[in-house]
N, C-alpha and C positions, 0 to 999 in steps of 0.2 A: 314787843317789838315796837307797840306804837310809841312808848315814852322814849324808847332810845331813838326811833327815828326822829322824833321833836326836840331830842337832844342835840341831835346831829345837826338839825336844821339851826338850833339857837332860839327856837320857840321854848317861852316857860311860863307864859300866861294861859297855857290851854287846860281844859279839864278833860273829862274821859271821852268825849263823844265832839268836842271843840271848844271853840271860845267859850261857852257859857254853860253855866253850873245846872245840871239837870236831873231827871230822876234817876238817871244810872248813877250819877255821884252820889246822891241822898241813897240808893240801895247799897252801895259799896261802903260808905259814911257808918252806915248800920252796921253792916258785918266787920269792918276794922273796929268799930268802939266796942263792939260785943268781945272781939278777940283782945283788945285793950283791957277790957274790965275783968276779963278770966284770968288776966295775968301771961297770957301767952303771945304776947308781942313780940318779945324777945325770940321766940321758937318760929315765926312766922314772918316778919318784916322789919327786920333791924336794917342798917345802913349797910353793913356788910355781907347780908343773904340777899336781900333783894331792895337796893338803893333807890329805884324808881319808884316803888310802891310806898317806901318810908319817905323820900321827898314829898311826894303827894299825900301822904297823909300829915306830915308837918303841914303842906299848904293849906290843906282843909282847916287846921286849927288857925288860921288867920282870918279864914270867914267869920264875920258876925253872927250870920245865923247858923253855923255849925257849933259855938263855944257853948 
């Protein structure tokens, strides 16, 4: 719901809890990276299944500290 609200408002530069990358983002990054590592990304967050989570994960890949 949160990402849907942000998309409707045209806000594209937000993280989980606001405009700053926080511990919540780090925790979710760890989980998503593990899902990808195990080869389960297609099952849990593709662009068709969960587009907002997919876009969030793609955005994570642009952060130098996450790469």
